C-alpha positions in Angstrom: 0.0 0.0 0.0 2.9 2.3 0.7 4.3 1.7 -2.7 0.9 2.4 -4.3 0.6 5.8 -2.4 4.2 6.8 -3.5 3.4 5.9 -7.1 0.2 7.9 -6.9 2.0 10.9 -5.4 4.6 10.9 -8.2 1.9 10.7 -10.8 0.1 13.9 -9.5 1.8 17.1 -10.7 3.3 19.3 -8.0 0.9 22.2 -8.6 -2.1 20.0 -7.7 -0.5 18.6 -4.6 -0.2 21.9 -2.8 -4.0 22.6 -2.6 -4.1 23.0 1.2 -3.7 26.5 2.6 -1.9 26.7 5.9 -2.5 30.0 7.9 -4.9 32.9 7.9 -5.6 35.0 4.8 -4.5 38.6 4.9 -7.5 41.0 4.5 -7.2 44.8 4.2 -10.0 47.2 4.8 -9.9 50.8 3.5 -11.0 53.4 6.0 -11.4 57.0 5.0 -9.9 59.5 7.4 -10.8 63.1 7.4 -8.1 65.4 8.7 -9.6 68.7 7.4 -10.6 69.9 10.8 -7.2 69.4 12.4 -5.2 72.5 13.2 -1.5 72.4 13.7 -0.3 74.2 16.8 2.9 76.3 16.5 5.7 75.2 18.8 8.0 78.2 19.5 10.8 76.0 20.8 10.8 73.8 17.7 10.8 77.0 15.5 13.8 78.4 17.4 15.6 75.1 17.1 15.0 74.9 13.4 16.2 78.5 12.9 19.4 77.7 14.8 19.9 74.6 12.8 19.4 76.4 9.5 21.8 79.2 10.6 24.4 76.6 11.7 24.0 74.7 8.4 24.3 77.9 6.3 27.5 78.9 8.2 28.9 75.4 7.7 28.1 75.5 4.0 29.8 78.9 3.7 32.9 77.6 5.5 33.1 74.5 3.3 32.5 76.6 0.1 35.2 79.1 1.1 37.7 76.4 1.7 36.9 74.7 -1.6 37.1 78.1 -3.4 40.5 78.8 -1.9 41.8 75.4 -2.7 40.7 75.6 -6.3 42.2 79.1 -6.7 45.5 77.8 -5.2 45.6 75.0 -7.8 44.7 77.5 -10.6 47.5 79.9 -9.4 49.9 76.9 -9.4 49.1 76.2 -13.1 49.5 79.9 -14.0 52.9 80.0 -12.2 54.1 76.9 -14.0 52.9 78.4 -17.4 54.7 81.7 -16.7 57.9 79.8 -15.8 57.7 77.8 -19.0 57.1 81.0 -21.0 60.0 82.7 -19.2 62.3 79.8 -20.1 61.2 79.8 -23.7 61.7 83.6 -24.0 65.1 83.4 -22.3 66.2 80.7 -24.8 64.8 82.8 -27.7 66.6 85.9 -26.4 69.9 83.9 -26.2 69.4 82.6 -29.7 68.6 86.1 -31.0 71.7 87.6 -29.3 73.9 84.9 -30.8 72.4 85.6 -34.3 72.8 89.3 -33.8 76.5 88.9 -32.9 77.1 86.7 -35.9 75.3 89.1 -38.2 77.4 92.1 -36.9 80.7 90.3 -37.4 82.9 92.7 -39.5 84.7 89.9 -41.3 81.4 88.4 -42.4 80.1 91.8 -43.6 83.4 92.3 -45.5 83.2 88.9 -47.2 79.6 89.5 -48.2 80.4 93.0 -49.6 83.2 91.7 -51.7 81.0 88.9 -53.1 78.4 91.5 -54.1 81.2 93.5 -55.9 81.5 96.3 -53.4 85.0 97.9 -52.8 86.3 99.9 -49.9 85.5 103.7 -50.1 88.1 106.1 -51.4 89.5 108.7 -49.0 87.2 111.7 -48.7 84.0 109.6 -49.6 83.2 109.0 -45.9 81.6 111.8 -43.9 81.5 111.3 -40.2 78.4 112.8 -38.7 79.3 112.6 -35.1 82.5 114.6 -35.3 82.6 117.6 -32.9 84.7 119.8 -35.2 82.4 120.8 -38.0 84.0 122.4 -41.0 82.1 125.4 -42.2 82.8 124.6 -45.9 81.9 121.0 -45.6 78.5 119.8 -46.9 75.7 119.7 -44.4 73.2 116.9 -44.4 70.6 118.6 -42.3 70.6 121.6 -40.0 68.1 123.1 -37.6 68.1 126.9 -37.6 65.8 129.2 -35.6 63.0 130.6 -37.7 61.1 133.8 -37.2 57.4 133.5 -37.1 55.3 136.5 -38.2 51.8 136.5 -36.7 48.7 137.5 -38.6 46.8 140.6 -37.6 
């Protein structure tokens, strides 16, 4: 008989075997609650506490915000300083290169060699007029001269 019951139990699907309900069913009832006649009573102590809490929170926020702003500005200034140092190094190197180029271009030997290649010859005596000489010959040609002028006014 036990074997017959076991065979019968295996033949019945699992969904049909679990037909017994163990426990009590949960039942919910909807109840309408009318709170329209309720009036909230102001609590002065709670209001004061909330104002103090809000003020403390605002001060804390301002302190944190100020700290973060200072920190970010310090980082930004660091980047600006590094950029300025890099630019200074680049400009110093460029200045050194330009001074070297200037010195090589002003070399009298180089200028003489280039002038001879272009077919230029040294000047003959008397062809060169020195403008910065202190002794000015009155018969010598003058390039430019400033002389006082008399201005006659209109009447």
